[in-house]
N, C-alpha and C positions, 0 to 999 in steps of 0.2 A: 655352564659357561658357553658362550657362543663360539663356535668353531670357525676357522677361516673359510670352510666350505659354505657355512651358513651366511657369512659376510658376503661372499661372492653371489650367493643366491639373492640376498637382499638387494644388492646393486642391480641384479638382472631384472628385478621387478620394479625398479625405479624408486627405491627408497632413499636415494641420495648418493652423492659421490664419496669416495674415500672409504676407509675401513670403519669398523664399529669402534665405539669408545668404551673402554673398560670402566664400568660405573664405580669400581673400587677407587678410582682416581678422581672422582667428581669433587670439585672444590666445595668447601663448606660455606664460603662467602656467598650470599644471595646474588650479588651482582655478577660475580664470576660464574655462578651456576646458570644465570640467565644467558650469558654470552655463550656458554658451552652448549646448552640445549638448542640455541639458535643456529650454531655452526654445524652441529652433528645431527645425523638422522637415525642412526642405529646405535643402540647401547646394549651392552651385555653385562651379566652378573649384577642386575639391579635389585636392590632390596625393596621391601614394601614401603618403607619410609622414604627412600630415594624416589620411588615412583610418585609418591605424593608431592615431594619437593619439586620434582620436574614439572608436574602439572601446574603447581602454583607459580613456578618461574615463567612458564609459557603464558599463563593468564596475566601476570604482571606486565608482560611484554605486549599485551593487547590482543592475544590470540584467543579464539574460541576453541576450547580443547575438548576432544572426545576421547574416551578411554574404554578399551574393551578388556575383558578378563573373565576367567571362570573359576578362579580359586580365591581362598580367603586372603591370600597375600596381595590381591588386587583391590580389596575393599577400601583401603585408605585413599587410593588414587581415584577410584570410582566415585567416592563421595565428594571429592574436590573438583572433579571434572564438570564442565558445563553439560556434558551429555555422557552418562555412564551406560555402557552397553555390555550386557552379560549373555553368555550362551545358555541354552536351555539345560545343558548338562552341568552348569555351574553349581557351586554350593548354595544352600539356602540363604546364607548371609550375603553372598555376592549378589544374588538375584533380588534380595530385599532392598539393597541400596542403589541398584541400577534403575535408570529411568526407562530403559528399553531392553527387552529380553528377546533374543532371536530364537524363536521356538524350534526352528529347524536347524539352527546353528550355521546358517549360510550367510557369509559376508556379502555375497552378491545381492542381497536384499537391501543393503544400506543405501545405494544410490537412489532407489525408488523411495525409500523413507525420507531421505534428504530432499528429494524433488517435491514430495508431498508437503513437507514442512515449509519449503520456500513458497510453494503455490498458495498455501493457506495464509501465511504472513503477508505476502505481497498483495494478495487480493483483499485481505482485510484492510490494509493501509489504503488501497485504491478506493474501496467502497466507503471507508470512513471519510475520505476527502470530499466525496460527493454529498454524503449525508450532513457533514458538518457545515459545508457551504450552504446547503439549504436551510439549516438551522439559523445560520448567521443572517442570510438575506431576509428570511421571514421575520426574524426578531427585529431587525432594523426597520423593515417596512411597517410592521405593526406599531412600533414605538413612534416612528416619524409621523405616520398618518394620525395617530392618536394625539400627539402633541400639537399638530396643525389643525386638529378638529375636522379632518377630512374623512369622508366615508372610505372604508376599506375598498381597494380597487378590484377585489375579486369576490366572486360568489364561492361558497364552500365547494360546490360541485366542480367549479373551474380549478380550484386549487387541488382537489382530489385527482382530477385527470392529469394535471400537470405533474404532480408528484409521481403518479403511476407511470407516465410515459418517459419522464426525464430522470427518475431516480429508482423507483421501486422495481419495475420489470427489468430494465437494463442491468441494474446492480445485482439482481438475482442471478442472471446469466453470466455476468462478468466475474462473479465470485467463484464460478465453477471452471474458469479458464485456466489452462496450465501456465506456469511461470517459473523460469529458472533464475530469476533475480535473487542474488544473495542477500541475506538479512543484514541490515546495518542498524546500529543503535540510533535512537532518536526518532522513533516512530511518531510519537505524539507531537513533537516539535515540528517535524516535517509536515504533518497533516494540518496543524494549526497555521503554519507559515503560509500555506496555500489557501486553506479554507476561509480564514478570516478576511484577508484582502479581497479574495474572489467573491465572497458573500456580500461584503460591503459594496463592491463594484456593481453587483447585480441589483442591489437595493437602490443605489444611486441612479442606475439606468431607469428603473421603474419610476422613481421620483421625478426624473427629468421629463419623461414622457407624460406623466400625470400633470406636471406644471404646464406643459405646452397645451395639453388637451383642455385644461381648465381655462387657460387664457384664450384659446381659439374658440371654444364653445362652452362658455360657463354654464354649469349645471347640467351638462349632458353626460350622465353616467353611462348611457348606452354606447357612446363612442369611446369613453375612457376605458371601460372594462376590456373590450377586445384588444385595444392598443396595448394595455398593460399585460394582457395574456400573451400577445405576440412577442413583446419585449422580453418578458421573463422566460418564455419558452425557448427563445433563441439563445439567451445568455446561459440558462441552466443546461441546455443541451451542449453548449460548447464547454462548460465545466466538465460535463460527463466525457466529452471527446478528449479533453486535456488529461483527465484522470485515467483514461483507458490506455494511453500510450505505454509501450510501443504497440501499434495496431497490428493485428493479424487479420486474416480473411474472416474468421469467426467474429471477432470484435467489430469489424467493419459491417458485417451482416447485421449484428445487433444494433449498431448505431443507425444503420439504414432503416431498420424497422421502427426505431424511435421517431425518426424524421417523417417516415410514412404515416405513422399514427398521428403526429401533430398536423400533417397536411390534411388528413381525413377529417379532423375536427372542424376545419373551415370549409370543407367542400361537400361533405355528405349532409344533405338536408336534415335528417333526423338528429344527427349529432349537433349541427348548428342550432337547431331549435331547442334541444334539451339543455345544451351548455350556454345558450344565448351568446353565440359568437358570430354575429354578423361582421362583415368586413368594415373596418373604420373608414372614414373619408380618406381620399387619396393623399392629401397633405399629411394627415396624422399617421397614415400607414407608412409613408416615406420616412417620417421622423422616427417612428418606432423601429423600423428596420435599420436606419442609420445609427441610432443610439445603440441598438443591440450589437451591430457590427463593431462599433467603437468599443463597447464594453468587452466584446470577445477578444479584441486586440489587446486590451489592457490585461485581461486574464492570461492571454498568451505570454505577455511580457512578465507577468507575475511568475508564471511557471518557469520561464526561461531563467530569470534571475535566481529563483529559489534553487533550481538544480545546478546552476553555475556556482552558487555559494556552497552547495553541498559537494561540489567536485564530481558531479555525475553528468552523463550525457543526457541531453534534453529530448532525444529521439527514442 
């Protein structure tokens, strides 16, 4: 049984106000049990079944529950918890049901474990938004141009370098960046809520520029291709910028490298010749940049409303 001295020690380390609750007086009613575990932070004389019931009560309240233990009396609660943590000195049964075993038995390892999990989940969500957006706009562009019987506005080599500069290389480095953002349910819903409208927006921008190019210079694929590349490069790069927030100095450096690579495609003669990227006529170039800026503003609005609906900060 927990002693008064232990109760005072628990308060000293910040486990909650007030004294400990004697688990022998825990209510059997599930709703009353939920209220009790919400109001109190320290419990004494808890049986194995009560530990399990307390974990279940917290989960019903919407909490993500972690449970630590080293004895067989903790097995029931460890199995019910979202994250069961066992000591290396724990019984074999306890370690068998735990999802994480502290090999050196040190609790100070847990903040680093949590930080690594948050980094992985947050970066996977960020990278998935970029890749799903690319899938959407390429699918829409392909279907639209096929239905209109228009030639595809990109050469394979042009699409390859665009994918590499706006998705592949930046996403690789962004996936390794630290992140302390807490996990929130709804990963796929959030990714699709941004990726689908952003991808459609990118496709519409390319379609608008292609329509103008065909009307201004019918049959001139040489002018249409660079204009389409500029438009998609600017829109896709802004999708990456949007998905990379909040920005840090390292992310800013990665994004700056992406823009530098895109600029080199149109300025270095060997790259221009290989990728067939001569500058389009001034009027078509102005239309391409204007449409891309407008599309970027739409993507910014999509992101803003998505995060507002989710109740999160847009920065």
